[in-house]
C-alpha positions in Angstrom: 4.8 -32.4 -6.7 1.9 -31.1 -4.5 1.5 -28.5 -1.9 -0.1 -30.3 1.1 -0.5 -27.4 3.6 0.8 -24.2 5.0 1.1 -24.6 8.8 2.1 -22.4 11.8 1.1 -19.2 10.1 2.1 -16.2 12.3 1.5 -12.5 11.6 4.5 -10.1 11.6 4.0 -6.5 12.5 4.1 -4.1 9.6 3.7 -0.3 10.0 1.9 0.1 6.7 -1.8 -0.7 6.8 -2.1 -2.0 3.3 0.5 -4.7 3.7 0.2 -7.9 5.8 3.2 -10.0 6.4 3.2 -13.6 7.6 5.6 -16.5 8.3 4.8 -20.2 8.3 5.9 -23.6 7.2 5.0 -25.1 3.8 4.6 -28.9 3.4 5.2 -30.2 -0.1 5.1 -33.8 -1.4 8.0 -34.1 -3.8 8.9 -37.4 -5.4 6.7 -39.4 -2.9 8.2 -37.8 0.3 7.1 -34.9 2.4 9.3 -31.9 2.7 8.7 -29.0 5.1 10.3 -25.7 4.6 9.9 -22.2 6.2 8.3 -19.5 4.2 7.4 -15.8 4.5 4.7 -14.1 2.5 3.3 -10.6 2.1 -0.2 -9.6 0.8 -0.3 -6.1 -0.5 -3.6 -4.3 -1.4 -3.3 -1.5 -3.9 -5.6 1.7 -3.7 -7.8 0.1 -6.3 -8.2 -3.1 -4.3 -5.9 -5.3 -6.4 -4.2 -7.9 -4.2 -0.5 -8.9 -4.8 1.2 -11.8 -3.1 4.9 -12.0 -2.6 6.3 -15.3 -1.3 9.8 -16.3 -0.2 11.0 -19.8 0.5 13.5 -19.5 3.4 14.8 -23.1 3.4 16.2 -25.2 0.7 14.1 -27.4 -1.5 15.3 -29.9 -4.2 12.8 -28.8 -6.8 12.5 -25.9 -9.2 11.3 -22.8 -7.3 8.9 -21.3 -9.9 6.3 -24.1 -9.7 6.5 -24.1 -5.9 6.1 -20.3 -5.7 3.1 -20.4 -8.0 1.4 -23.1 -5.8 2.2 -21.1 -2.7 0.7 -17.8 -4.1 -2.5 -19.6 -5.2 -2.9 -21.2 -1.7 -2.2 -17.9 0.1 -4.8 -16.1 -2.0 -7.3 -18.9 -1.2 -6.6 -18.6 2.5 -7.0 -14.8 2.3 -10.2 -14.9 0.3 -11.6 -17.6 2.7 -10.9 -15.2 5.6 -8.4 -17.5 7.3 -5.6 -15.0 7.4 -6.2 -12.4 10.1 
């Protein structure tokens, strides 16, 4: 199982300045075949600068969710730290 990419990332309007909400599509390779599923994720920054990531998989995936969510959180933090999420 591998996370190939997160595509079609769109920003959703949030009225709180320390939360950023996004939607997109995650592409996984599971058992030799590619699976695409819609996701939503939130990046929240605490007053001390700590970043928390919350991810929801909106579609169905035939694989345990915990490893998928861990991979998605790591990729979202990398995208954020690289400045690719506006």
